[in-house]
All heavy atoms as an XYZ file, in Angstrom:
789
protein
N     174.451     80.632    103.716
C     174.569     81.773    102.835
C     174.773     83.061    103.612
O     175.356     83.986    103.105
C     173.361     81.869    101.932
C     173.324     80.721    100.951
C     172.308     80.928     99.906
C     172.390     79.751     98.953
N     171.684     79.967     97.735
N     174.310     83.145    104.811
C     174.549     84.324    105.639
C     176.044     84.525    105.874
O     176.512     85.619    106.004
C     173.851     84.204    106.997
C     172.395     84.474    106.933
C     172.163     85.944    106.842
N     170.754     86.195    106.864
C     170.197     87.300    106.447
N     170.934     88.256    105.962
N     168.912     87.467    106.473
N     176.791     83.428    105.917
C     178.230     83.513    106.137
C     178.892     84.357    105.047
O     179.801     85.133    105.313
C     178.836     82.107    106.173
C     180.202     82.049    106.757
C     180.605     80.619    106.990
C     181.835     80.606    107.861
N     182.223     79.292    108.234
N     178.425     84.240    103.804
C     178.936     85.052    102.708
C     178.712     86.528    103.004
O     179.593     87.349    102.827
C     178.246     84.676    101.383
O     178.452     83.293    101.141
C     178.804     85.481    100.240
N     177.524     86.884    103.472
C     177.204     88.268    103.788
C     178.125     88.785    104.889
O     178.636     89.886    104.798
C     175.738     88.385    104.199
C     175.344     89.777    104.575
C     175.296     90.778    103.626
C     175.025     90.091    105.883
C     174.927     92.065    103.967
C     174.658     91.369    106.228
C     174.602     92.351    105.271
N     178.347     87.987    105.915
C     179.216     88.397    107.016
C     180.630     88.644    106.504
O     181.258     89.631    106.859
C     179.207     87.344    108.147
C     177.820     87.330    108.823
C     180.288     87.631    109.175
C     177.595     86.166    109.754
N     181.134     87.798    105.624
C     182.479     88.001    105.111
C     182.549     89.264    104.261
O     183.559     89.951    104.252
C     182.968     86.786    104.324
O     182.256     86.651    103.123
N     181.484     89.612    103.555
C     181.466     90.840    102.769
C     181.481     92.046    103.694
O     182.205     93.005    103.459
C     180.246     90.864    101.821
C     180.438     89.807    100.731
C     180.047     92.241    101.213
C     179.226     89.550     99.890
N     180.703     92.017    104.770
C     180.749     93.104    105.745
C     182.152     93.248    106.318
O     182.648     94.353    106.478
C     179.760     92.851    106.884
C     178.353     93.214    106.556
C     177.483     93.148    107.784
O     177.559     92.155    108.538
O     176.711     94.098    107.984
N     182.788     92.126    106.597
C     184.155     92.150    107.118
C     185.107     92.786    106.107
O     185.974     93.562    106.471
C     184.599     90.729    107.478
C     185.944     90.660    108.096
N     186.206     91.132    109.368
C     187.128     90.209    107.608
C     187.485     90.956    109.629
N     188.073     90.408    108.576
N     184.929     92.453    104.821
C     185.754     93.051    103.773
C     185.581     94.560    103.737
O     186.553     95.300    103.586
C     185.379     92.486    102.397
C     186.121     91.246    102.022
C     185.831     90.840    100.592
O     186.049     91.655     99.679
O     185.388     89.703    100.410
N     184.368     95.037    103.858
C     184.105     96.476    103.852
C     184.839     97.147    105.001
O     185.475     98.181    104.828
C     182.584     96.764    103.946
C     181.881     96.280    102.691
C     182.332     98.248    104.161
C     180.380     96.270    102.788
N     184.762     96.558    106.185
C     185.466     97.118    107.331
C     186.968     97.135    107.086
O     187.652     98.090    107.439
C     185.137     96.331    108.598
C     183.714     96.538    109.056
C     183.323     95.612    110.196
O     184.199     94.942    110.763
O     182.128     95.575    110.512
N     187.496     96.085    106.459
C     188.926     96.046    106.141
C     189.302     97.144    105.160
O     190.351     97.775    105.300
C     189.333     94.681    105.577
C     189.399     93.622    106.642
O     189.479     93.913    107.828
N     189.354     92.374    106.217
N     188.460     97.379    104.127
C     188.728     98.463    103.180
C     188.844     99.783    103.926
O     189.747    100.567    103.702
C     187.593     98.609    102.153
C     187.483     97.506    101.139
C     186.245     97.136    100.638
C     188.602     96.846    100.637
C     186.109     96.137     99.679
C     188.476     95.845     99.674
C     187.233     95.507     99.208
O     187.101     94.532     98.264
N     187.880    100.019    104.817
C     187.861    101.273    105.559
C     189.098    101.394    106.441
O     189.764    102.419    106.450
C     186.591    101.363    106.404
C     186.514    102.633    107.205
C     186.099    103.814    106.606
C     186.872    102.658    108.544
C     186.037    104.989    107.329
C     186.812    103.825    109.268
C     186.392    104.993    108.657
O     186.346    106.157    109.373
N     189.420    100.322    107.185
C     190.581    100.345    108.069
C     191.874    100.574    107.292
O     192.715    101.372    107.703
C     190.701     99.033    108.858
C     189.583     98.881    109.884
O     188.936     99.893    110.225
O     189.355     97.742    110.327
N     192.026     99.898    106.160
C     193.224    100.073    105.341
C     193.317    101.496    104.816
O     194.387    102.087    104.766
C     193.225     99.095    104.159
C     193.504     97.669    104.562
C     193.326     96.694    103.409
O     193.319     97.134    102.236
O     193.196     95.497    103.686
N     192.185    102.067    104.441
C     192.178    103.431    103.930
C     192.621    104.407    105.017
O     193.483    105.241    104.805
C     190.787    103.810    103.425
C     190.725    105.228    102.946
C     191.131    105.546    101.660
C     190.297    106.239    103.778
C     191.099    106.851    101.223
C     190.267    107.543    103.345
C     190.667    107.859    102.065
N     192.009    104.290    106.188
C     192.302    105.213    107.278
C     193.749    105.069    107.742
O     194.458    106.061    107.915
C     191.324    104.995    108.459
C     191.747    105.784    109.672
C     189.915    105.372    108.033
N     194.220    103.836    107.912
C     195.575    103.612    108.412
C     196.638    103.903    107.363
O     197.726    104.346    107.685
C     195.723    102.163    108.892
C     194.908    101.873    110.134
C     194.884    100.401    110.486
O     195.614     99.612    109.857
O     194.115    100.038    111.387
N     196.332    103.651    106.098
C     197.344    103.762    105.059
C     197.335    105.082    104.319
O     198.000    105.236    103.312
N     196.588    106.056    104.797
C     196.458    107.301    104.051
C     196.649    108.485    104.989
O     195.842    108.724    105.851
C     195.075    107.356    103.400
C     194.937    108.498    102.446
O     195.896    108.863    101.778
N     193.764    109.068    102.380
N     197.770    109.216    104.820
C     197.912    110.441    105.595
C     197.554    111.624    104.699
O     197.292    111.480    103.519
C     199.312    110.581    106.213
C     200.418    110.677    105.183
O     200.164    111.156    104.060
O     201.547    110.269    105.508
N     197.516    112.815    105.278
C     197.063    113.986    104.534
C     197.933    114.309    103.327
O     197.486    114.972    102.400
C     197.008    115.204    105.462
C     195.913    115.076    106.506
O     194.976    114.285    106.284
O     195.996    115.761    107.521
N     199.180    113.864    103.311
C     200.078    114.171    102.206
C     199.919    113.221    101.023
O     200.424    113.504     99.952
C     201.541    114.133    102.679
C     201.795    115.195    103.721
O     201.235    116.280    103.659
N     202.635    114.879    104.688
N     199.249    112.102    101.220
C     199.064    111.132    100.138
C     197.956    111.580     99.210
O     196.938    112.113     99.641
C     198.673    109.748    100.690
C     199.829    109.032    101.346
O     200.989    109.416    101.123
O     199.550    108.076    102.081
N     198.147    111.340     97.936
C     197.076    111.587     96.975
C     196.132    110.385     97.026
O     196.552    109.246     96.959
C     197.654    111.735     95.569
C     196.610    112.042     94.540
C     197.224    112.200     93.183
C     196.123    112.462     92.172
N     196.650    112.500     90.826
N     194.856    110.675     97.180
C     193.868    109.611     97.264
C     193.584    109.112     95.849
O     193.161    109.868     94.991
C     192.565    110.115     97.917
C     192.831    110.620     99.325
C     191.512    109.020     97.919
C     191.646    111.288     99.971
N     193.840    107.831     95.592
C     193.536    107.307     94.266
C     192.054    106.971     94.165
O     191.334    106.912     95.155
C     194.435    106.131     93.889
C     194.219    104.890     94.740
O     193.081    104.666     95.194
O     195.177    104.141     94.939
N     191.603    106.779     92.938
C     190.173    106.577     92.696
C     189.607    105.362     93.417
O     188.503    105.411     93.936
C     189.918    106.462     91.196
C     190.108    107.755     90.460
C     189.896    107.612     88.964
O     189.479    106.527     88.507
O     190.152    108.589     88.257
N     190.359    104.273     93.439
C     189.863    103.062     94.091
C     189.628    103.296     95.578
O     188.581    102.943     96.113
C     190.844    101.911     93.884
C     190.332    100.599     94.450
C     191.281     99.443     94.190
O     192.174     99.559     93.336
O     191.117     98.418     94.874
N     190.589    103.923     96.235
C     190.421    104.204     97.663
C     189.274    105.172     97.902
O     188.541    105.045     98.873
C     191.715    104.768     98.246
C     192.789    103.740     98.447
C     194.000    104.348     99.120
C     195.075    103.301     99.347
N     196.279    103.879     99.968
N     189.134    106.124     97.015
C     188.060    107.091     97.140
C     186.692    106.414     97.051
O     185.802    106.671     97.854
C     188.199    108.156     96.045
C     187.245    109.330     96.112
C     187.417    110.093     97.412
C     187.481    110.241     94.924
N     186.546    105.509     96.093
C     185.284    104.782     95.953
C     185.043    103.903     97.175
O     183.920    103.872     97.705
C     185.267    103.944     94.651
C     184.075    103.005     94.624
C     185.261    104.857     93.433
N     186.062    103.231     97.652
C     185.900    102.379     98.839
C     185.494    103.219    100.044
O     184.632    102.809    100.825
C     187.196    101.622     99.120
C     187.435    100.495     98.177
N     187.707     99.226     98.586
C     187.422    100.436     96.824
C     187.868     98.441     97.534
N     187.696     99.160     96.457
N     186.099    104.375    100.196
C     185.748    105.247    101.313
C     184.298    105.711    101.188
O     183.559    105.730    102.171
C     186.698    106.447    101.338
C     186.554    107.310    102.525
S     187.035    106.421    103.995
C     186.642    107.647    105.213
N     183.884    106.057     99.975
C     182.505    106.494     99.756
C     181.520    105.366    100.055
O     180.492    105.588    100.687
C     182.339    106.984     98.316
N     181.853    104.154     99.632
C     180.994    102.995     99.912
C     180.872    102.793    101.422
O     179.789    102.514    101.935
C     181.518    101.720     99.211
C     180.794    100.475     99.715
C     181.368    101.844     97.705
N     181.971    102.970    102.136
C     181.952    102.797    103.591
C     181.064    103.821    104.289
O     180.575    103.569    105.393
C     183.370    102.888    104.155
S     184.378    101.458    103.742
N     180.844    104.959    103.665
C     179.995    105.999    104.262
C     178.503    105.710    104.099
O     177.679    106.322    104.756
C     180.316    107.355    103.645
C     181.637    107.919    104.088
C     181.841    109.305    103.531
C     183.114    109.906    104.081
N     183.270    111.310    103.698
N     178.169    104.787    103.198
C     176.762    104.470    102.964
C     176.154    103.698    104.130
O     176.844    102.941    104.814
C     176.617    103.617    101.702
C     176.937    104.279    100.380
C     176.892    103.244     99.267
C     175.992    105.426    100.086
N     174.862    103.858    104.318
C     174.115    103.050    105.267
C     174.267    101.585    104.855
O     174.333    101.267    103.671
C     172.647    103.480    105.211
C     171.806    102.783    106.242
O     171.404    101.625    105.983
O     171.542    103.375    107.294
N     174.308    100.693    105.821
C     174.564     99.271    105.564
C     173.576     98.673    104.566
O     173.941     97.808    103.773
C     174.606     98.450    106.879
C     175.072     97.019    106.612
C     173.272     98.458    107.580
C     176.479     96.875    106.158
N     172.317     99.129    104.554
C     171.343     98.532    103.632
C     171.694     98.834    102.183
O     171.425     98.025    101.301
C     169.918     98.955    103.970
C     169.579    100.391    103.725
C     168.145    100.657    104.159
C     167.747    102.088    103.920
N     166.371    102.337    104.342
N     172.304     99.965    101.912
C     172.755    100.288    100.559
C     174.136     99.692    100.297
O     174.414     99.177     99.225
C     172.807    101.799    100.341
C     171.479    102.473    100.580
C     171.324    103.412    101.584
C     170.369    102.161     99.803
C     170.102    104.033    101.808
C     169.141    102.773    100.023
C     169.033    103.704    101.033
O     167.810    104.300    101.256
N     174.973     99.777    101.286
C     176.351     99.286    101.155
C     176.388     97.799    100.828
O     177.107     97.371     99.928
C     177.110     99.548    102.465
C     178.568     99.229    102.391
C     179.303     99.437    103.706
N     178.686    100.401    104.588
C     178.707    100.316    105.917
N     179.308     99.308    106.505
N     178.136    101.236    106.659
N     175.602     97.011    101.537
C     175.630     95.559    101.317
C     175.201     95.206     99.895
O     175.814     94.360     99.247
C     174.759     94.837    102.349
O     173.432     95.310    102.296
N     174.174     95.880     99.391
C     173.695     95.603     98.038
C     174.729     96.036     97.002
O     175.034     95.303     96.061
C     172.327     96.293     97.786
C     171.942     96.219     96.332
C     171.252     95.656     98.658
N     175.315     97.211     97.172
C     176.309     97.704     96.214
C     177.543     96.813     96.203
O     178.069     96.470     95.147
C     176.669     99.176     96.501
C     175.492    100.048     96.082
C     177.949     99.581     95.769
C     175.626    101.500     96.417
N     178.013     96.418     97.369
C     179.195     95.553     97.427
C     178.904     94.228     96.727
O     179.700     93.759     95.914
C     179.661     95.322     98.879
C     180.682     94.204     98.953
C     180.250     96.606     99.450
N     177.765     93.641     97.018
C     177.454     92.342     96.423
C     177.247     92.432     94.914
O     177.753     91.603     94.167
C     176.230     91.735     97.111
C     176.515     91.355     98.553
S     175.121     90.564     99.349
C     175.223     88.962     98.574
N     176.524     93.461     94.463
C     176.224     93.583     93.023
C     177.411     94.114     92.233
O     177.791     93.548     91.233
C     175.025     94.530     92.808
C     173.700     93.926     93.163
C     173.205     92.951     92.117
N     173.016     93.625     90.838
C     173.541     93.201     89.697
N     174.272     92.117     89.662
N     173.335     93.858     88.565
N     177.979     95.217     92.660
C     178.992     95.907     91.864
C     180.392     95.346     92.092
O     181.115     95.076     91.144
C     178.958     97.426     92.150
C     180.028     98.151     91.355
C     177.576     97.998     91.847
N     180.769     95.162     93.344
C     182.133     94.735     93.636
C     182.311     93.221     93.583
O     183.349     92.730     93.145
C     182.594     95.263     95.002
C     182.581     96.785     95.147
C     182.994     97.184     96.559
C     183.477     97.447     94.121
N     181.304     92.474     94.031
C     181.414     91.018     94.069
C     180.775     90.334     92.856
O     181.028     89.163     92.614
C     180.789     90.471     95.360
C     181.478     90.955     96.635
C     182.869     90.385     96.805
O     183.129     89.260     96.340
O     183.701     91.069     97.427
N     179.922     91.030     92.129
C     179.356     90.489     90.900
C     178.167     89.551     91.044
O     177.827     88.831     90.109
N     177.517     89.559     92.197
C     176.313     88.734     92.354
C     175.182     89.312     91.516
O     175.096     90.525     91.324
C     175.866     88.688     93.825
C     176.745     87.865     94.727
C     177.727     88.462     95.507
C     176.585     86.490     94.811
C     178.536     87.703     96.345
C     177.375     85.720     95.647
C     178.351     86.344     96.412
O     179.131     85.583     97.233
N     174.286     88.464     91.055
C     173.099     88.931     90.332
C     172.112     89.520     91.342
O     172.253     89.332     92.557
C     172.435     87.767     89.589
O     171.853     86.867     90.524
N     171.098     90.189     90.815
C     170.054     90.732     91.696
C     169.376     89.597     92.444
O     169.136     89.681     93.654
C     169.040     91.572     90.895
C     169.700     92.896     90.495
C     167.764     91.812     91.697
C     168.849     93.815     89.685
N     169.098     88.507     91.746
C     168.426     87.364     92.380
C     169.299     86.732     93.471
O     168.802     86.389     94.542
C     168.051     86.322     91.325
C     166.970     86.771     90.359
C     167.459     87.749     89.278
O     168.688     87.830     89.035
O     166.609     88.442     88.712
N     170.585     86.561     93.189
C     171.500     85.990     94.194
C     171.604     86.907     95.408
O     171.580     86.443     96.548
C     172.897     85.782     93.590
C     172.972     84.682     92.569
C     174.290     84.694     91.816
O     174.853     85.742     91.503
N     174.795     83.495     91.513
N     171.735     88.213     95.151
C     171.828     89.185     96.244
C     170.561     89.137     97.090
O     170.633     89.126     98.326
C     172.045     90.597     95.679
O     173.243     90.605     94.890
C     172.182     91.628     96.784
N     169.409     89.085     96.432
C     168.131     89.021     97.150
C     168.052     87.776     98.018
O     167.634     87.839     99.185
C     166.973     89.050     96.154
N     168.471     86.648     97.481
C     168.418     85.394     98.234
C     169.354     85.440     99.450
O     168.967     85.075    100.556
C     168.794     84.227     97.328
C     168.647     82.878     98.005
C     168.984     81.723     97.078
O     168.854     81.859     95.851
O     169.382     80.672     97.614
N     170.573     85.901     99.246
C     171.558     85.936    100.332
C     171.124     86.888    101.437
O     171.251     86.587    102.624
C     172.949     86.322     99.792
C     173.498     85.189     98.921
C     173.921     86.638    100.935
C     174.716     85.560     98.096
N     170.577     88.052    101.047
C     170.171     89.053    102.038
C     168.735     88.858    102.528
O     168.277     89.619    103.378
C     170.324     90.461    101.449
C     171.736     90.884    101.078
C     171.727     92.279    100.459
C     172.646     90.838    102.289
N     168.055     87.839    101.972
C     166.670     87.557    102.330
C     165.770     88.770    102.072
O     165.020     89.215    102.935
C     166.577     87.099    103.793
C     165.247     86.421    104.098
O     164.629     85.884    103.159
O     164.833     86.437    105.276
N     165.892     89.317    100.854
C     165.094     90.445    100.410
C     164.430     90.083     99.090
O     164.836     89.133     98.435
C     165.989     91.675    100.176
C     166.787     92.211    101.354
C     167.797     93.237    100.879
C     165.845     92.811    102.387
N     163.447     90.872     98.681
C     162.857     90.669     97.358
C     163.788     91.278     96.308
O     164.597     92.163     96.609
C     161.477     91.322     97.272
O     161.605     92.730     97.234
N     163.658     90.820     95.082
C     164.458     91.369     93.980
C     164.171     92.853     93.779
O     165.072     93.629     93.480
C     164.179     90.613     92.683
O     164.597     89.283     92.795
N     162.923     93.246     93.964
C     162.549     94.657     93.836
C     163.235     95.531     94.870
O     163.681     96.642     94.568
N     163.338     95.023     96.098
C     164.023     95.763     97.163
C     165.502     95.908     96.839
O     166.075     96.986     97.013
C     163.830     95.060     98.523
O     162.429     95.014     98.820
C     164.562     95.781     99.636
N     166.111     94.837     96.351
C     167.530     94.900     95.966
C     167.721     95.934     94.867
O     168.629     96.771     94.934
C     168.059     93.517     95.529
C     169.443     93.635     94.902
C     168.098     92.565     96.715
N     166.867     95.921     93.861
C     166.976     96.871     92.750
C     166.826     98.313     93.219
O     167.593     99.188     92.818
C     165.921     96.574     91.678
O     166.166     95.331     91.091
N     165.854     98.569     94.085
C     165.646     99.943     94.549
C     166.784    100.398     95.460
O     167.231    101.543     95.370
C     164.289    100.103     95.239
O     164.226     99.367     96.431
N     167.279     99.502     96.315
C     168.413     99.871     97.176
C     169.672    100.108     96.350
O     170.467    100.994     96.669
C     168.665     98.796     98.233
C     167.615     98.803     99.316
C     167.946     97.820    100.410
N     166.886     97.787    101.400
C     166.893     97.017    102.475
N     167.908     96.203    102.704
N     165.891     97.058    103.329
N     169.838     99.347     95.287
C     170.978     99.541     94.404
C     170.900    100.926     93.750
O     171.869    101.682     93.763
C     171.030     98.445     93.342
C     172.163     98.538     92.333
C     173.518     98.404     93.019
C     172.006     97.459     91.274
N     169.740    101.266     93.198
C     169.570    102.567     92.545
C     169.764    103.716     93.538
O     170.491    104.673     93.254
C     168.189    102.653     91.901
N     169.155    103.605     94.699
C     169.288    104.667     95.708
C     170.717    104.766     96.220
O     171.242    105.856     96.422
C     168.330    104.416     96.868
C     166.897    104.666     96.496
C     165.960    104.421     97.659
N     164.592    104.589     97.225
C     163.581    103.858     97.643
N     163.781    102.906     98.529
N     162.365    104.081     97.194
N     171.338    103.612     96.440
C     172.717    103.599     96.924
C     173.672    104.210     95.916
O     174.583    104.974     96.290
N     173.485    103.898     94.630
C     174.347    104.483     93.590
C     174.147    105.992     93.504
O     175.115    106.744     93.309
C     174.085    103.813     92.245
C     174.558    102.361     92.141
C     174.103    101.743     90.823
C     176.074    102.257     92.295
N     172.914    106.457     93.677
C     172.667    107.902     93.701
C     173.365    108.560     94.886
O     173.941    109.636     94.756
C     171.173    108.212     93.712
C     170.534    108.044     92.353
O     171.195    108.207     91.324
N     169.256    107.711     92.330
N     173.319    107.912     96.040
C     174.006    108.443     97.217
C     175.522    108.467     97.001
O     176.197    109.400     97.427
C     173.644    107.638     98.460
C     172.210    107.855     98.911
C     171.857    106.995    100.102
C     170.412    107.150    100.487
N     170.066    108.441    101.057
N     176.044    107.439     96.329
C     177.478    107.417     96.012
C     177.854    108.598     95.114
O     178.896    109.226     95.317
C     177.861    106.118     95.305
C     178.291    104.953     96.169
C     178.635    103.761     95.281
C     179.442    105.293     97.069
N     177.021    108.884     94.128
C     177.284    110.022     93.243
C     177.361    111.318     94.029
O     178.226    112.154     93.777
C     176.200    110.138     92.173
C     176.283    109.084     91.104
C     175.153    109.264     90.103
C     175.061    108.086     89.166
N     173.912    108.172     88.259
N     176.465    111.479     94.996
C     176.459    112.686     95.828
C     177.737    112.767     96.662
O     178.361    113.821     96.754
C     175.205    112.718     96.727
C     173.958    112.916     95.860
C     175.315    113.802     97.792
C     172.642    112.664     96.570
N     178.139    111.657     97.260
C     179.351    111.622     98.082
C     180.581    111.923     97.228
O     181.479    112.661     97.645
C     179.507    110.251     98.774
C     178.403    110.043     99.812
C     180.886    110.126     99.428
C     178.303    108.614    100.343
N     180.629    111.363     96.019
C     181.812    111.483     95.163
C     181.834    112.759     94.320
O     182.876    113.109     93.774
C     181.917    110.265     94.246
C     182.222    108.946     94.942
C     182.068    107.790     93.972
C     183.611    108.962     95.555
N     180.721    113.465     94.227
C     180.626    114.632     93.351
C     181.758    115.653     93.559
O     182.332    116.123     92.587
C     179.271    115.315     93.500
C     179.047    116.420     92.496
C     177.656    116.985     92.582
C     177.495    118.051     91.504
N     176.141    118.580     91.492
N     182.122    115.987     94.790
C     183.205    116.973     94.968
C     184.563    116.498     94.429
O     185.443    117.308     94.186
C     183.285    117.169     96.478
C     182.024    116.643     97.021
C     181.530    115.613     96.050
N     184.725    115.202     94.251
C     186.004    114.648     93.823
C     186.061    114.336     92.330
O     187.124    114.020     91.800
C     186.312    113.362     94.599
C     186.287    113.584     96.086
C     185.179    113.219     96.843
C     187.360    114.166     96.739
C     185.140    113.430     98.202
C     187.333    114.389     98.109
C     186.214    114.007     98.835
O     186.179    114.229    100.174
N     184.909    114.386     91.673
C     184.861    114.058     90.252
C     185.331    115.236     89.415
O     185.015    116.386     89.720
C     183.436    113.669     89.835
C     182.845    112.450     90.537
C     181.400    112.267     90.108
C     183.646    111.213     90.195
N     186.079    114.936     88.358
C     186.522    115.989     87.446
C     185.331    116.436     86.627
O     184.513    115.643     86.200
C     187.615    115.446     86.526
C     188.871    115.073     87.248
C     189.885    114.506     86.293
C     191.113    114.067     87.088
N     192.088    113.401     86.260
N     185.270    117.738     86.399
C     184.184    118.271     85.582
C     184.376    117.841     84.138
O     185.482    117.832     83.629
C     184.155    119.799     85.656
C     183.591    120.316     86.952
C     183.384    121.804     86.900
O     183.062    122.337     85.819
O     183.541    122.438     87.943
N     183.274    117.491     83.507
C     183.310    117.168     82.084
C     182.537    118.219     81.321
O     181.496    118.695     81.778
C     182.711    115.771     81.809
O     181.383    115.731     82.325
C     183.546    114.690     82.459
N     183.053    118.600     80.196
C     182.415    119.665     79.405
C     181.555    119.077     78.330
O     181.753    118.072     77.784
C     183.482    120.591     78.777
C     182.828    121.650     77.926
C     184.332    121.182     79.864
């Protein structure tokens, strides 16, 4: 099961590499790339949980088992990581009235 985690980390690095290599200053950053870049900026403990839960669709229990963490730890890292993502993405979000 650790092999799954390693492949997810590899995917994250690929997202980051593709973003950096495929995006010059004249390109408009689309939302998907922006989210991937923001995820890449997170500390690995938050990034791994967010990728597994949000992007890969694992349950909290599956994520906990794969990462060898308690379900409570996964839940708290998910909440904290999503809050950190909001902070990173805030300058790029359109204002809503």
